[in-house]
Phi, psi and omega in degrees: 000138186289148166248121184255129179232141180292136174255126186232148176225122176056037173087012184231139175299130173257307177194198167219155189252123172276105189291335180289330181257344179076019182230172179289146180208203179216158185293148192270344178204133184191149168299318174177150181303126182296138184232114179219159174295154177302130178082005182288128174295140174099000178288125179255169182268316185220142181229148177265180180177180180095150176088170183227138181237160182274173183285157176275185176294143183249151179238160176301148180299329182298344180292333188237121179295138176080001181286145177267287183272354176121182186232150174226148184224137171222112179046070170077351177266125181252123183252130179236124173249123182274166183300331181272005175097353177299136179244137182235126178240121180237127178240098181296136174220086185297342185278357184223120180279354173285137181237127180251123182235128178218155169240129179249142183219148172286123180193187173105186184316314187298340186251003187258121174299158184312315182284354181244016179305124180097002183289325182295314181299317182294318177304314181292331177293329190261340190297333177265009183268010178148143176245187179290345180233351182233133170280169176304319181291323177304313179301318183291316180299314185292319179286317182292333181292340178246014178075027181255165172216150183239150176202164178209158179197172177212154180228205176288329187237344187206169176209172183206159168239136189225143178239132172242121182213184173251169179300324184292323185261010185300319183295310178296321181298315182291324182300313179292319178302313181291324180296319182295314182292316185273330185227051184290144184266339188041059181308134186301319179299321182285325176301310182300317180293318183288328176300315180295318179295319179298315181298322178294323183289320179301317184290320179295326179298322179293341178270355178262116192306312180302313179299319178300316181293321179301314182296319176297322176298306183303316175303315182289324183286319191259340176061242182273002185281147182305331180295350179292342179250131176300155187301341176293337178097193179243165177302320186293312184288321180291322179299329183274354181288141178243165175301322182295325177298317180293319180301314186289324180291319177304316185292331178281329188270316187274062175248149190299329180282359171249023184238134166239118176265133176237142177226120176233125181151194184282073181228165177258121184300326180292321175296320179288325172298318175295319183294314188274333178294326182275356181239271179301330183285349178263355184292149176286143179295146177231179173290135178286144179292149182248145179288144182280131177281148180199139183278130175272147175295149181305138176262034185271352176203160178287148182228142181226142173211149179210161179242136175280133178204144179288080177242157180283335181233167172267133180245125181222149174234125182231126187216174182226163171299158181211162179299144177278180186300328182271357180286137178292350177276359183301311178300323175297322179292325174303316180296306181308319181297316181298316178297324184287311190208026180264094170094182187278359173256007181285162182298315179297322179291315182290312190285315188270326180268305184285312186278315189258347175064031184272337191242139166286319180209144177202137176198185180220166180209153182242109177267095185266113187241179176286338179242209181308132182237170185211151174239132185215161174250145171242137177217139169248126188209177178286142184306325182290349181268010193304306184295318178294325179292313179302306182298328179290316176299315182296321178299322181290320175298312184294328180299329178294330179273341186258335183231150175284136177288128179307150187300317181297318178294318177297308180302320178298319180294322181288327173295320176300312180297314179294319184289322174301315182297313186291321179296335180282359178261014190297329187249159179300323180298317183292319180298319179295326179296317178293316179306307185296315177300313179298321182290314184289333185263003165104355178282333183092141180301337180300336186296335181305313180280336180285328187310310180301324176298318182291326172295320173303329184279348184291133182245167179297325179295320179304312186292315180294322177295310185292324177298320177295328183282322193255335187265057181271303183230132185265166168237136184232136170232134184219161174236122188221141177280350180225167176291137182271128183229151179294000000 
């Protein structure tokens, strides 16, 4: 069975690597593919999502020092919401002296006007490179002296700054962490350096066949919507970004009512509430960032586009609309995606690679976002197989709408989704990442424990129904060394 892990460069999703095949692929079930800078604490492999949950039980504000609106707790997670809108989630874990601290914020492609595409990723690249009182070297020396590390990243809908430290280094680690969040300096030389690196990465991505096919697909599927551009941005928009742009963007994004702080490890919730209540809890509330509107191409017919490039194989991405993160159909689509293309026992692998020999590599992914979302298949094949490959992928999508998934196949897919999800919670950093993402995107941190139960509830009828609702007209993007013909 495949293990899919995200490949990231400079805080932005480039692709994901299917280790069982040794080729580029995509995550098999997800909230959205996790996107972090290399080495960033808190990066998880796979996230569940979809659906809406209710609030947990509430406790009086007097239980938490520094609390504004009160505290809530569900199975060891203590939630505090301060008067300025800052949310703090603390999950004590006395058995592990490693402490993971992160702040999650709404940002990324969905919030960026056309001329600023990539600004969130650029801001996150530079935010740990110096404050008004600490240089980049100072930050490195102070964190490393206590065995801590800092990182930051951005995706389509959210971003984060994360600290990994030990109980012994927590005080110093949080001191630097808060300085980075509250007083970033955005040194001009660091901005110039990171801009150059970002432009190099954008150019390199276009030379990677899977990424080129994926970008072609996203352009065709999303049209004028911000999701059409990967979070890194374009060469044109990134080249035009200035230090002043980053400072202004920081002021819009880093407001306390747009922050969810998560702490998982051997800590005292009351002490953490005091620490953050006296710092981020004192910041003035600001206006929340708003998502940018963008028109999707009509989904009244299937659409295909491809780019000619001198490659040995044909790389294609074919996908359909899918439920967004808030849809109650999200868990069912996660299971459907596992049936379709998760691993060597999936339908795409068995039918198109093993039986028909059409694919060098094939799998599927579900990109579950806060806005329009998509489920898609990826295939690398010989250029002469174009029509057979395309029609074969479409047939597998359509079969899910026409036939009920057999019981054993359904149960195996559900075990795969749940097992992958649970294994991705092994570290404190990963647990904090799930809690923070669910909370900032509106599902609520409680969803983390509810998700496996929602997977258990998925039926064959659910899968057949959503396949019928979503799989009408496909979008295809491809990279080919020859002209594609029917």
